[in-house]
N, C-alpha and C positions, 0 to 999 in steps of 0.2 A: 458901816465898816466892820470888818472882822476883828474880834478881840485878839490880843497878843497870845493868849492861851490857845485859841483855835488855830491861829496861824502856826504855832509850834507843833500842834498835832498833825496838821497837813504836811509840814516839812518832814516829820518822822515817817509818815505813811509813804511819801514819795521815795524816801531813802530806802525803806524796806522793799518797796516794789522794784526798784532798780537792782537791789541786791539779789532778789529772787529771780529776776530775769537773767542776770549774769550767770547765776548758778545753773539755770536750766539750759542755757546755751552751751555751757562747757561740760555738761553731763556726759557720761560714757556713751549712751546711745547716739547722741549727736556726733561725737567724735568718731564712732565706729562707722556711721553712715558716710562721713566725709572721707574715710580711708578707702571705702569701696568704690574706687574710681573705675569707670568704664573705659575700655580700650576698643570697643566695637568699631567706632569710626576709624580708628587707626588701622585696625585689622582690615577693614574694607578698603581703605586707601592703599595699603601695601598690595593687596590682591589685585585691585584695579590697575595699579601701576606695574603689575607683574614683578614685584619685588618681595616675594614671600620670604626670602631669606632674611629680610630685615626684622621679621618677627622674633628672631632669636635674641634681639637686643632688648625686647620688652617682655619676653616670656616669663622671667622671674618676678616681674612686678604685677602680673595679672592675678587677681583674686577671685573674680566671679567665675563660678563653675562652667557656665555656658561658653565663656570666652576662652577659658583654659582648655576645654575639650576641643574647641575648633582650632586653636593654635597647635595643639598636639597633633591633630589630624592633618593640618596643612604641612607640618614639618615631618610627618611620619615617613619612614623608609618603605613601609609595606602598603601597597594599594588597598588590599582587602581590609587590613587593620584600620586604615584611615577611614574607609567607608563605614566600618562598624562604629567608629568614634563620631562621625557625622550623624549617624542614625541615633546614637545615644543622646547627643545634644538635642535633636528634635524631639525625642521621646521623653527624656527626663528633665531637660533644662531648656524649654522653649524660650527663644529670645527674638522679638520682632526684627531686631537689627542684624541678626545672624542666620535666621531660619532660611532665607532665600539663598545665602551662600552655601549652606550645607545641602540644601535641596539640589542646587545646580551641580555641585560636585558629585553627588550620588547619581544624578542623571547622566553626567558626562562619563562617569566610570562604566555605567551599564551600557551606554552607547558604544564605548570602546570595546567592551566584551562581545557585543553582538555584531560588530562591524566585519568580522572575519567570516565569510560565507563558507559552508562546508563543501568539501570536494564532491563533485557529481559522481553518482554511482554508475558503473559500467553496465550496459545492458547484457553483456556476455563477457566471460573472462578472456583475457588476452591469450593468444596462442603461445606455447612455450618457445623460447628462443632457439633457433636452429644452430647446431654446432658449426664453428668456422672450419672451412675446408682449406687446407694449405695447398699452395700451388705445386710444391715439390714434395713427394712422398719419400720418407726415409725408409730404407730397407728394414730397419729395426723399429718396431712400433714402440713409441714411448708410452709408458704408463701414465695415466692422468695423475696429477698431483693430488695427494691425499688432503682430506679436509683439515687435518692437523697442520700440514705445511702451509695451506692457504691462510689459515687463521693466524699462524705465527708471522706470515708476511705482512699482514695488516697491522696498523698501529693499534695498540691496546687503548681503546677509548675510555674505559673505566679508570685505567691508571692515570690517563691524562687529566680527566675530570677531577680525580682525587688530588693530583698535584696542584691543579689550579685552585681547588677549594682550600688547600693548606698553604697557599702562597703567603697570605697575611701581609703585613707591612702597613705603611701609612701613606696617604696622599693628600692633596689640597682640594677643597671644594669651594667654588667661587660664587655660587648662587643656585637658587631653585626657582624655576619658572613654570607657569601654567601654559605658556606658548613656546613651541619648539623653535620658531623663527627667532625669538628673542634670545633663547639659549644659544643657538648657533651663532648669532651675532656676537655674543660675548666670547664664544670659543675662538672666533676669528681674531678678536682683539688680543686675547691672551696668547694665541699661537705665534704672535710676533716675538714673544719672549720665551715661551715654553709650549710644547705640544699639549693641547687640551682636547676634551671630547664631551659630547652630550650623552647622558645616560637617562633613559626613560624608566621611571619607577611609578607604576600606576598611571595616574593622570598628570604627573609632574615630570619635569625635565630638569636634571641636575647637571651642572657644568663642573667637571673635575679634571685634574691633571692626569695625563696618561702615565707619567712616570710615578713609580712607587719607591718609598724609602724604607729601609729596614728599621730605622729608629724614628721616633717622634721628633727628636731634636733636629735631625737632618731636614725633616719637612718644615719645621718651624724656621730654620735658617733660610730656606728658600723663600718662604712666605714673606720674610722681611725684605728680600731683595726685589720682589715683584711689586709693581704699582697697582695692585688690585687687592681688595679686601678678601681674605680667605680664611677658612677654618680647617683644622686638621681632622680627618676622618679615616677610619679603617679602609684599607684597599680591598673592599669586597663589592664586586659589581653584581647588582641584582639582575636576574634574567630578563631579557627584553621581550 
């Protein structure tokens, strides 16, 4: 049998070992790794369910660089900028759980750019248009309208575009989809209450209210009355 002195030494060694183990488990490196939570599966889930807009709820909690870049790209307003972000993720922060998503979005964007076929070239120029002959000739020949008069009769397109660009205001956005059919389905549901529309931006389709408000407060008040989750965005429609 072990002596009392030897048993006492064994007890002290066990206590020391337990204390060292507890300290190692609570050290900063272990706590830091626990904080680096991955949201890759959640990102994939929202994309597969065509609910990209839900990423806004977790965007502030994401810490991993690869996941942050992909989420920024999915929520980006600009198609070219989103593609640059997807490429940056693949180049600088490869992630087996997200690489396929970034690759597929880049491929879809390139396919959309190349889907519009160029206009065919004519083998020979079209003949000039013949002047229209009136059935009854007036005794006094009328002088053709000057170029200045014709120009003034047409609407000033540059002024119209400037007016639209400076329109400003706020409107409601109800979702971002990768599939146009799903976006149009949500538009039909919202249109029962307020008129909505689908806006294509790059490879994404956004559902927004047609109506715009001069102040953000008015848009917030309407959002509270509608039975749909919405965010307030500037009323700037990207070119289609």
